C-alpha positions in Angstrom: 0.0 0.0 0.0 2.9 2.4 0.9 4.6 1.6 -2.4 1.4 2.7 -4.4 1.2 5.9 -2.4 4.9 6.7 -3.1 4.4 6.0 -6.8 1.4 8.3 -6.9 3.3 11.1 -5.2 6.2 10.6 -7.5 3.9 10.8 -10.6 2.2 13.9 -9.2 5.5 15.6 -8.6 6.7 14.8 -12.1 3.5 16.2 -13.6 3.7 19.4 -11.6 7.4 19.7 -12.6 6.6 19.3 -16.3 3.8 21.8 -16.1 6.0 24.4 -14.3 8.8 23.8 -16.9 6.4 24.3 -19.8 4.8 27.3 -18.1 8.1 29.1 -17.5 9.4 28.2 -21.0 6.4 29.6 -22.7 6.5 32.8 -20.6 10.2 33.2 -21.3 10.0 32.6 -25.0 6.8 34.4 -25.9 6.8 37.2 -23.3 10.1 37.9 -21.6 12.3 37.7 -24.7 10.0 39.8 -26.9 9.8 42.4 -24.1 13.5 42.7 -23.8 14.1 42.9 -27.6 11.1 45.2 -28.1 9.4 42.9 -30.7 5.8 41.8 -30.8 4.1 38.7 -32.2 0.8 40.6 -32.6 -0.8 38.2 -30.1 -2.3 41.1 -28.1 -4.0 42.6 -31.1 -5.6 39.3 -32.0 -6.6 38.9 -28.3 -8.2 42.4 -28.3 -10.1 41.8 -31.6 -11.5 38.5 -30.2 -12.7 40.2 -27.0 -14.4 42.9 -29.0 -16.3 40.3 -31.0 -17.4 38.5 -27.8 -18.5 41.8 -26.3 -20.5 42.6 -29.4 -22.1 39.2 -29.4 -23.0 39.4 -25.7 -24.6 42.8 -26.1 -26.5 41.7 -29.2 -27.9 38.7 -27.3 -29.0 40.9 -24.4 -30.6 43.4 -26.7 -32.5 40.6 -28.4 -33.7 39.1 -25.2 -34.8 42.5 -23.9 -36.8 43.1 -27.1 -38.5 39.8 -26.8 -39.7 40.8 -23.3 -40.6 44.3 -24.5 -38.3 45.8 -21.9 -35.7 48.5 -22.1 -32.1 47.3 -22.0 -30.4 50.6 -21.8 -31.0 53.0 -19.0 -32.0 56.4 -20.3 -29.3 59.0 -19.7 -29.6 62.7 -19.3 -27.0 65.5 -19.3 -27.2 65.5 -15.5 -28.8 64.0 -12.4 -31.0 67.0 -12.0 -32.5 69.5 -14.4 -30.8 72.8 -13.7 -32.4 76.0 -14.7 -30.7 78.2 -17.3 -27.8 80.1 -15.7 -28.5 83.8 -14.9 -26.4 86.3 -13.1 -26.7 86.5 -9.3 -28.5 89.9 -9.5 -31.1 88.6 -12.1 -31.9 85.4 -10.1 -32.3 87.3 -6.8 -34.5 89.7 -8.6 -36.7 86.9 -9.8 -36.8 85.4 -6.3 -38.1 88.7 -5.0 -40.9 88.7 -7.7 -39.6 91.7 -9.5 -39.7 92.3 -13.2 -36.7 93.7 -15.0 -38.3 97.2 -15.3 -39.0 97.4 -11.5 -36.4 99.0 -9.2 -34.2 96.8 -7.2 -34.1 97.7 -3.5 -30.5 97.3 -2.2 -31.4 95.6 1.1 -31.4 92.1 2.6 -34.5 90.0 2.0 -35.1 86.7 3.6 -36.0 85.1 0.3 -32.5 85.7 -1.0 -31.2 82.7 0.9 -33.1 80.3 -1.3 -30.8 81.2 -4.2 -27.8 80.0 -2.3 -29.6 77.0 -0.9 -30.7 75.9 -4.4 -27.3 76.3 -5.9 -25.7 74.6 -3.0 -28.0 71.6 -3.3 -27.4 71.4 -7.1 -23.7 71.3 -6.5 -23.9 68.6 -3.8 -26.1 66.4 -6.0 -24.5 66.9 -9.4 -21.3 68.8 -9.2 -18.5 68.8 -11.8 -15.8 67.6 -9.4 -17.2 64.6 -7.5 -18.3 62.7 -10.6 -14.8 63.0 -12.0 -13.6 60.6 -9.3 -15.9 57.6 -9.9 -15.7 54.9 -12.6 -17.2 55.5 -16.0 -20.5 53.8 -16.7 -20.2 51.5 -19.7 -22.6 51.4 -22.6 -21.9 47.7 -23.2 -21.3 44.7 -21.0 -17.6 43.7 -20.9 -18.2 40.4 -19.0 -16.3 41.7 -16.0 -19.3 42.7 -13.8 -23.0 42.8 -14.1 -23.1 46.3 -15.4 -25.8 48.6 -13.8 -27.5 49.1 -17.1 -27.7 45.4 -18.0 -30.1 43.3 -16.0 -31.4 40.8 -18.6 -28.7 38.1 -18.7 -29.5 34.7 -20.2 -28.1 31.4 -19.0 -25.8 31.2 -22.0 -24.3 34.6 -21.1 -24.0 33.7 -17.5 -22.0 30.6 -18.5 -19.8 32.8 -20.7 -19.3 35.2 -17.8 -18.3 32.2 -15.5 -15.8 31.0 -18.2 -14.3 34.5 -18.4 -14.0 34.6 -14.6 -12.1 31.3 -14.7 -9.8 32.5 -17.4 -9.1 35.8 -15.8 -8.4 34.5 -12.3 -7.1 31.0 -13.1 -4.8 31.8 -16.1 -4.3 35.5 -16.7 -3.9 36.7 -13.0 -1.2 34.1 -12.1 0.7 34.7 -15.3 0.6 38.5 -14.9 1.7 38.3 -11.2 4.6 36.1 -12.2 5.6 38.5 -14.9 5.3 41.5 -12.6 7.4 39.9 -9.8 10.0 38.7 -12.3 10.2 42.1 -14.0 10.5 44.1 -10.8 13.2 41.7 -9.3 15.2 41.8 -12.5 14.9 45.5 -12.8 16.1 46.1 -9.2 19.0 43.7 -9.6 20.2 45.1 -13.0 19.7 48.8 -12.0 21.7 48.3 -8.8 24.4 46.5 -10.8 24.6 49.2 -13.5 24.8 51.9 -10.8 28.3 50.6 -9.8 29.8 51.1 -13.2 32.5 53.8 -13.1 32.1 55.0 -16.7 29.3 57.6 -16.9 28.5 57.1 -20.6 28.3 53.4 -20.3 26.3 53.6 -17.1 23.8 56.0 -18.8 23.5 53.8 -21.9 22.9 50.6 -20.0 20.6 52.3 -17.5 18.3 53.3 -20.3 18.2 49.8 -21.7 17.5 48.3 -18.3 14.7 50.9 -17.6 13.0 50.3 -20.9 13.3 46.5 -20.4 11.7 46.8 -17.0 8.9 49.0 -18.2 8.2 46.6 -21.1 7.9 43.6 -18.8 5.5 45.5 -16.6 3.5 46.5 -19.6 3.3 42.8 -20.6 2.2 41.9 -17.0 -0.9 44.1 -17.5 -1.5 43.0 -21.1 -1.4 46.6 -22.0 -2.1 47.3 -25.7 -0.9 50.8 -26.5 -1.2 52.8 -29.7 1.3 55.7 -30.0 0.4 58.6 -32.3 2.7 61.4 -33.8 5.9 59.9 -32.6 7.8 62.7 -34.3 6.7 64.9 -31.4 8.2 62.6 -28.8 9.8 64.5 -25.9 13.5 65.4 -26.1 16.1 66.1 -23.5 15.6 69.9 -23.4 12.3 70.1 -21.5 9.6 68.4 -19.5 6.8 66.1 -20.5 3.3 66.8 -19.0 0.3 64.5 -19.3 -3.2 64.0 -17.9 -3.3 61.5 -15.0 -5.7 58.5 -14.7 -3.6 55.9 -13.0 -0.1 55.1 -11.7 0.2 52.9 -14.7 0.6 56.1 -16.8 4.3 56.1 -16.0 5.0 52.7 -17.5 2.6 53.4 -20.4 4.8 56.4 -21.4 8.2 55.1 -20.3 7.5 52.0 -22.5 8.2 54.1 -25.5 11.2 56.1 -24.2 13.0 56.8 -20.9 12.1 59.7 -18.6 13.4 61.1 -15.4 10.7 60.8 -12.8 9.8 63.3 -10.0 8.3 62.2 -6.8 8.4 61.8 -3.0 10.6 59.3 -1.3 8.8 56.2 -0.1 9.6 53.2 2.0 9.0 49.5 1.5 9.1 47.9 -2.0 8.5 51.2 -3.8 11.5 52.7 -1.8 13.7 49.8 -3.0 12.7 50.5 -6.6 13.4 54.2 -6.2 16.8 53.6 -4.7 17.8 51.2 -7.5 16.5 53.7 -10.1 18.4 56.7 -8.8 21.7 54.8 -8.7 21.7 54.3 -12.4 19.6 57.2 -13.7 19.1 60.9 -12.7 15.6 60.7 -11.2 14.5 63.4 -8.7 13.2 62.2 -5.3 12.1 64.6 -2.6 11.8 64.1 1.1 8.4 64.8 2.6 9.4 68.2 4.0 11.1 69.3 0.7 8.0 68.8 -1.4 6.4 71.9 0.3 9.4 74.1 -0.6 8.4 75.3 -4.1 11.6 77.2 -4.6 13.7 74.1 -4.0 11.6 72.0 -6.3 11.8 74.6 -9.1 15.5 74.9 -8.7 16.2 71.2 -8.9 13.9 70.9 -11.9 15.6 73.8 -13.6 19.1 72.3 -13.0 17.9 69.0 -14.4 16.4 70.6 -17.6 19.6 72.7 -18.1 21.7 69.5 -18.6 21.0 68.3 -22.1 22.5 64.9 -21.4 19.7 64.1 -19.0 16.4 62.6 -20.0 13.2 64.8 -20.0 11.2 65.0 -16.8 7.8 63.4 -16.7 5.2 65.3 -14.6 1.5 64.9 -14.1 0.4 68.5 -13.2 -3.0 67.5 -12.0 -1.5 66.0 -8.8 -4.0 63.2 -8.5 -5.8 60.6 -10.7 -8.9 61.7 -12.6 -11.4 59.2 -14.1 -10.4 59.3 -17.8 -13.3 61.6 -18.7 -11.7 65.1 -18.1 -8.6 67.1 -17.4 -8.6 69.2 -14.2 -6.5 72.2 -13.2 -2.7 72.0 -13.9 -0.6 73.2 -11.0 1.5 76.1 -12.3 4.9 75.0 -10.7 5.8 72.9 -13.7 5.3 75.8 -16.1 7.4 78.4 -14.2 10.7 76.7 -15.2 10.9 78.5 -18.5 11.7 75.4 -20.7 10.0 73.6 -23.6 6.9 71.6 -22.6 6.0 68.5 -24.4 2.2 67.8 -23.9 1.0 64.2 -24.0 -2.7 63.1 -24.0 -3.6 59.6 -22.7 -7.0 58.0 -23.2 -8.0 54.6 -22.0 -10.6 52.3 -23.5 -12.9 51.4 -20.5 -14.4 48.4 -22.4 -11.5 46.2 -21.4 -11.1 47.4 -17.8 -11.4 50.5 -15.7 -7.9 52.0 -15.5 -8.9 54.8 -13.0 -7.4 54.5 -9.6 -9.7 55.8 -6.9 -7.0 56.1 -4.1 -9.6 56.9 -1.5 -11.4 53.5 -2.2 -8.6 51.1 -3.1 -5.0 50.7 -1.9 -2.2 50.4 -4.5 -1.8 46.7 -4.2 -5.6 45.9 -4.4 -5.8 48.3 -7.4 -3.0 46.6 -9.2 -4.7 43.2 -8.6 -7.9 44.6 -10.1 -5.9 45.7 -13.1 -4.3 42.3 -13.5 -7.6 40.5 -13.2 -9.2 42.6 -15.9 -9.2 41.7 -19.6 -6.5 44.2 -20.7 -5.4 47.8 -20.5 -6.0 49.4 -23.9 -5.1 53.0 -24.5 -4.0 55.6 -27.0 -1.2 58.0 -26.5 -0.8 61.2 -28.5 2.4 63.2 -28.6 1.5 66.8 -29.2 3.8 69.5 -30.7 6.1 71.1 -28.2 4.9 74.3 -26.6 6.7 77.3 -25.1 5.6 80.1 -22.9 4.7 83.1 -25.0 5.7 86.7 -24.4 3.4 88.3 -21.7 2.0 85.0 -20.7 2.2 84.0 -17.1 2.6 80.4 -15.8 -1.1 80.0 -15.1 -2.1 81.0 -18.6 0.5 78.8 -20.1 -0.6 75.8 -18.0 -4.2 76.4 -19.1 -3.2 76.5 -22.7 -1.3 73.2 -22.5 -4.2 71.6 -20.6 -6.7 72.7 -23.3 -4.5 71.2 -26.0 -4.4 67.9 -24.1 -8.1 67.8 -23.5 -8.9 68.6 -27.1 -6.7 65.9 -28.4 -7.8 63.2 -26.0 -11.5 64.0 -26.3 -11.6 65.0 -22.6 -13.6 67.6 -20.8 -11.5 70.7 -19.9 -12.3 71.7 -16.3 -10.9 74.6 -14.3 -11.4 73.0 -10.9 -8.4 71.9 -8.7 -8.3 68.1 -8.4 -7.2 68.7 -4.8 -11.0 69.1 -4.0 -11.0 65.3 -4.2 -9.8 65.3 -0.5 -9.4 68.9 0.6 -12.1 71.1 2.1 -13.4 74.0 0.0 -11.1 77.0 0.5 -12.4 80.2 2.0 -11.7 81.9 -1.3 -14.9 80.3 -2.8 -17.0 81.5 0.1 -15.5 85.0 0.1 -16.1 85.4 -3.7 -19.9 84.7 -3.2 -20.0 87.0 -0.3 -18.4 89.8 -2.4 -20.9 89.2 -5.2 -23.9 89.3 -2.9 -22.6 92.4 -1.0 -22.5 94.2 -4.4 -26.2 93.4 -4.8 -27.0 94.8 -1.4 -25.2 98.0 -2.0 -26.7 98.4 -5.4 -23.4 97.8 -7.4 -24.4 95.0 -9.7 -22.3 95.7 -12.7 -20.6 92.7 -14.3 -22.7 90.3 -12.2 -22.9 88.0 -15.2 -19.4 86.8 -14.4 -20.1 84.5 -11.4 -16.6 83.1 -11.0 -17.2 80.4 -8.5 -20.4 79.0 -9.8 -19.8 79.5 -13.6 -16.3 77.9 -13.7 -14.0 80.5 -12.2 -11.1 79.4 -10.0 -10.1 81.2 -6.9 -7.0 79.1 -6.7 -5.7 81.0 -9.8 -6.2 84.3 -7.9 -4.3 83.0 -4.9 -1.4 81.8 -7.2 -1.3 85.2 -8.9 -1.1 86.9 -5.5 1.7 84.6 -4.4 3.6 85.4 -7.6 3.1 89.1 -7.1 4.4 88.9 -3.5 7.6 87.0 -4.6 8.2 89.6 -7.4 
């Protein structure tokens, strides 16, 4: 009896050994080697086309079943959650609240009914404001077999089986493969970067460091099954400036660095991320700041200027929004990156949400859980547009330059151009917003209602810009 048990164990071990050998060989031959050499077997494109056909078939079946039951498959959408009234000036709306016609005289005094104007606008902003909905996942118009999408409730048995099969493939095959690739790529990157950092020859160190970085980024891209389309590569950033892009996910870094090397800017971290930062800075001129140094704007600007002045160093990659936005819009660019006085290379990134939601909601998911969600999705599909380089024009301040670059990125990526600071994702509303409304209302009370049509806070103005202008004036 013991002999049979030992024989079974030996056979099981041999089978597992053979499976692991085949697994590692296939991964090495079809993924690792192409990633290092920068070649592609076009497997990802075939995979993406197959998924699209499956999604189309699933949606068609759901539409057909809904039609048979005489039910609506698609949830009706409106431009907003609530129906807002046409925007009038503060003076005109308060005049209407007081029941006055335009020909009647306006008494410059406080009336209790005036508070309804602010209450209504406040409730509208709470229910359907432009900021909060930029930090939630996009609602899909078709089912991608990842979740039971909110709009799709009529799922047949055949589609349920298809969803279960997809679940098995994603978690049983794709996730282990991707985690293996990611761990292998990160370990290899740390080891080789540290090794290259000890080379005494600066030119050889710089050359090998670029190769190691690109190799590491390519392996990480493969670990996410990222399918990237680069447009207008003739505008690719050069060593005489900074590259700025809209920010949706931490994966943005490897998406861009997969095509060319950049010098990264960021805060010093601990743990695994700290080990990666230490290895990177040994072989390449990245810029890491201590927590206390980040608040020193002059120190940050000086280090960035010194880096840009050295033409042998790679361009700096910066995300001026400061936080991730949900792939539908571009929010206010912080002006610090545009005060350096160098060439700016704008880049627009747009993700296809049908294959997986790339947006990182950092207030809901930690980095590790977010990356696992990415690795368990179908793929990361995105387009990258390199825009023509832009320089600060004569008489243009840093804020105007930042807004011009932001508008160009939004137009190219098909994103909504918003003036609001993405810091509102976590920070409380600044007093400048409240003070601006108080000033406008005080003008109504004293009878000075000229230019009331320009309601800066409620109609898209940005008190942060005013504060930045005041800070610049004080420094000058």
